[in-house]
C-alpha positions in Angstrom: 24.4 6.8 -23.7 21.1 5.1 -24.3 19.5 4.2 -27.7 15.9 5.1 -28.4 13.1 4.6 -30.9 11.1 7.9 -31.2 8.2 6.3 -33.1 5.7 8.9 -34.0 7.1 11.5 -31.5 9.3 14.2 -32.7 12.4 14.5 -30.6 16.1 13.9 -30.1 18.2 11.6 -27.9 21.6 13.0 -26.9 24.0 12.0 -24.1 21.4 9.7 -22.6 18.8 12.5 -22.3 15.6 12.2 -24.3 13.8 15.4 -25.4 10.5 15.1 -27.2 8.0 17.7 -28.4 4.4 17.7 -27.1 2.9 15.5 -29.7 0.5 12.6 -29.1 1.9 9.0 -28.8 -0.1 7.0 -31.3 0.5 3.4 -32.3 4.2 3.2 -31.7 5.6 2.9 -28.3 8.4 5.1 -27.1 11.4 3.0 -25.9 14.7 4.1 -24.2 17.0 1.2 -23.5 14.1 -1.1 -24.0 12.1 -2.9 -26.8 9.0 -1.6 -28.5 7.2 -5.0 -28.4 4.9 -4.0 -25.6 1.5 -2.4 -25.3 2.8 0.3 -23.1 3.5 3.8 -24.7 6.7 4.6 -22.8 9.2 1.9 -21.9 12.3 2.7 -19.9 15.1 0.2 -19.0 15.7 -3.3 -20.2 17.3 -6.2 -18.1 18.6 -7.8 -21.3 15.5 -9.8 -22.3 12.5 -8.2 -20.7 11.2 -4.7 -20.3 11.1 -3.9 -16.6 9.5 -0.4 -16.6 6.6 0.8 -18.7 4.1 3.6 -18.6 0.8 3.5 -20.5 -1.1 6.6 -21.9 -3.7 6.1 -19.1 -1.1 6.6 -16.4 -0.6 2.9 -15.4 3.0 2.1 -14.4 4.3 -1.4 -14.7 7.4 -2.8 -12.9 8.4 -6.3 -14.0 11.1 -8.7 -13.2 11.6 -12.4 -14.2 14.0 -15.1 -13.1 15.6 -15.6 -9.7 16.9 -12.0 -9.3 15.6 -9.8 -6.6 13.0 -7.2 -7.2 11.4 -5.3 -8.7 11.6 -2.9 -5.8 11.0 0.8 -5.2 13.4 2.7 -2.8 12.8 6.1 -1.4 15.8 7.6 0.2 16.2 11.0 1.9 19.3 12.4 3.8 18.5 15.4 6.0 19.2 16.5 9.6 15.6 17.9 9.7 13.3 15.5 11.5 10.2 16.7 9.5 12.0 16.1 6.1 11.3 12.6 4.8 10.3 10.6 1.8 6.5 10.2 1.2 4.0 8.2 -0.8 0.8 10.1 -1.3 -2.7 8.8 -2.2 -5.0 11.7 -3.1 -8.7 11.6 -4.0 -11.2 14.3 -4.9 -14.9 13.8 -5.7 -14.4 15.9 -8.9 -14.1 14.4 -12.3 -12.1 17.3 -13.4 -8.3 17.4 -12.9 -7.5 20.0 -10.2 -11.2 20.1 -9.1 -12.1 20.2 -5.5 -15.2 18.3 -4.6 -16.1 16.9 -1.2 -15.8 13.2 -0.7 -18.8 11.2 0.6 -18.5 8.9 3.6 -16.5 5.7 3.1 -14.9 6.8 -0.2 -11.9 4.7 -0.9 -8.9 6.9 -1.4 -6.0 4.5 -2.1 -5.3 0.8 -1.9 -2.1 -1.3 -1.4 -2.6 -4.8 -3.0 -0.9 -8.1 -2.7 -1.6 -10.7 -5.4 -0.6 -14.3 -5.6 -0.6 -16.8 -8.6 -2.3 -20.1 -8.3 -1.0 -21.6 -11.4 -3.8 -20.2 -13.6 -3.5 -16.5 -12.8 -3.1 -13.8 -10.2 -5.7 -13.4 -7.4 -6.0 -10.9 -4.6 -4.4 -12.2 -1.3 -4.3 -9.2 1.0 -5.1 -5.4 0.9 -4.7 -2.3 3.0 -6.8 0.7 2.1 -7.8 4.1 3.3 -11.3 5.6 3.2 -13.0 8.9 4.1 -14.9 8.9 7.4 -18.1 11.0 7.4 -18.5 14.0 5.1 -15.5 16.3 4.7 -16.0 19.8 6.1 -12.8 21.9 6.1 -10.9 18.7 7.1 -10.9 15.1 5.9 -11.2 12.5 8.6 -10.3 9.0 7.6 -10.0 5.4 8.5 -7.9 2.5 7.4 -8.8 -1.2 6.8 -6.8 -4.3 6.6 -8.2 -7.3 4.5 -7.1 -10.8 3.7 -8.5 -13.5 1.4 -9.8 -16.6 3.1 -9.1 -20.1 1.8 -11.4 -20.9 -1.2 -12.2 -17.3 -2.0 -10.9 -14.9 -4.6 -11.2 -11.5 -3.0 -10.0 -10.2 0.3 -12.4 -9.7 3.2 -12.2 -6.8 5.8 -10.5 -8.1 9.0 -9.7 -4.9 11.1 -10.4 -1.2 10.9 -8.9 1.8 12.7 -11.5 4.7 12.5 -11.1 8.4 12.7 -11.4 8.4 16.5 -8.7 5.7 16.9 -11.1 2.9 17.6 -9.7 -0.4 16.5 -12.4 -2.9 15.3 -11.5 -6.5 14.7 -14.0 -8.2 12.5 -13.0 -11.8 13.4 -11.5 -13.5 16.4 -8.6 -11.8 18.2 -5.7 -14.0 19.1 -3.1 -12.9 21.7 -0.2 -15.3 21.1 2.8 -15.8 23.4 1.4 -13.5 26.2 3.8 -12.0 28.7 2.1 -12.9 32.1 2.7 -10.5 34.9 4.4 -12.1 37.9 2.6 -9.9 40.4 0.0 -7.0 40.6 2.9 -4.5 40.5 4.8 -6.0 37.7 6.1 -3.8 34.9 3.3 -2.9 32.4 1.8 -0.2 30.2 -1.9 0.7 30.8 -4.2 -1.1 28.4 -2.0 -4.2 28.1 -4.0 -7.5 28.1 -2.4 -10.9 28.8 -3.7 -14.4 29.8 -2.7 -17.8 31.1 -4.6 -21.0 31.8 -6.3 -19.6 34.9 -6.6 -15.7 34.5 -7.1 -12.9 32.1 -4.8 -9.9 33.2 -5.4 -6.3 32.4 -2.9 -3.5 33.2 -5.0 -0.6 34.4 -2.3 1.9 35.0 1.5 1.9 34.9 2.8 -1.1 36.6 -0.7 -2.0 38.0 -2.4 -5.3 37.1 -5.8 -6.7 37.8 -7.0 -10.2 36.9 -10.1 -12.2 36.6 -10.3 -15.9 36.9 -11.5 -18.1 34.0 -13.0 -21.6 34.0 -14.5 -24.2 31.5 -18.2 -24.7 31.0 
C-alpha cells in the first residue's frame, strides 16, 4: 500500500489506489510513493532517494535514474496470436490549435522527434535525432517522410544526414560508405537486385536475381 500527499487536491488513498476529485493542482505537487520536493505536479514512484517518474501540468513526462543501475527504460509488451495486434507508439500532429481540431498540415511540418542527448561536463547537448515530417499538402491522406540527423564535432545541434521520402527515395546528404562489401565471385553469384559492392578494381551492381555487372575503376 502506497503513501501519498494529496496537497490541495481532494481525494483518498486506499489499498494503493489514489482517487482524486477534478480540482486544479496548485502550488503543492501530488506524490504517491515519492517526495514532493520537485517542480512536477504529479510524482509517482521513488527509488529510495530520487523521484523517477514525474508529470507536469503542461503534459511533460520525466523519467530519471541515478547511479549505476540500469534504466530508465520503457517496455511495451503484447501477447497475442493475431499478427496485426502489437504495441505501438504514436506521434500525432494536427494544424489546429484546438484539442480535437482537424486542420491540414502544411508541407514539411514536423510531426514527432526522437532525440539523443549527451553531457559534455557542462550540460546536455543534442547528439542525434530521428524525426517524421509531412510531405506535400495533405488531401484525404497524409504522405510523410523521415529524416535522420547527427551532430558533427564542434557543433551543438544535429544536422540532417539522410531522408526517406514519401515515394521511398532515399537521399544521403553526405558521403555514403559501403564498408565490408561482399564481392561477388562471378557474374552469376548469389545476389539481390539493387545490391552494390566494390573491391580495389571494380564496382559491382546486381541488376537481377543472381545477375551481376561490373565497371572498372582506376586512379587519376
